[in-house]
C-alpha positions, 0 to 999 in steps of 0.5 A, spaced: 882 427 272 886 431 276 893 431 272 896 426 277 894 420 273 901 417 270 898 418 263 897 425 264 903 430 262 904 436 267 897 439 270 893 438 263 890 431 261 890 431 254 883 426 254 879 431 258 882 438 255 880 440 248 886 439 245 887 434 239 893 430 238 896 428 231 898 420 232 901 416 227 896 409 225 900 403 226 895 398 225 887 398 223 884 393 228 877 390 227 871 394 230 873 401 228 879 401 232 886 402 231 893 402 234 897 408 234 904 411 236 904 415 242 910 418 246 909 412 251 908 407 246 902 404 242 895 406 244 888 403 242 883 409 239 877 409 235 877 410 228 870 410 227 869 417 224 875 417 219 877 413 214 884 411 216 890 406 214 896 404 217 901 410 216 896 415 216 897 421 221 890 422 225 888 428 230 885 424 236 881 427 241 879 423 247 881 417 244 877 418 238 880 420 231 876 426 228 880 427 222 886 425 217 892 430 217 894 431 210 901 431 210 905 436 205 908 432 199 
C-alpha cells in the first residue's frame, strides 16, 4: 500500500505499519470475529487471539486484536 488508499491516513497505512490501535468492541461475531468502532465507522476484525466481549478495548494490528487493554477504574 502506498498511503493513497482512502482508508490510509496521511502517508502511513495503519495496517502495514508496526502500530497497534486501540478500538472498542461493538459486537462479537461467529468465527472469532468482531465489529469494532473506528473513526470511519464500524470495521470487522479478528479476535481469535484474545478473549473479547462487547465494550472491551482491544489493541488491533493488521485487523487482528492482539491484546485487551485494561482501563483504569
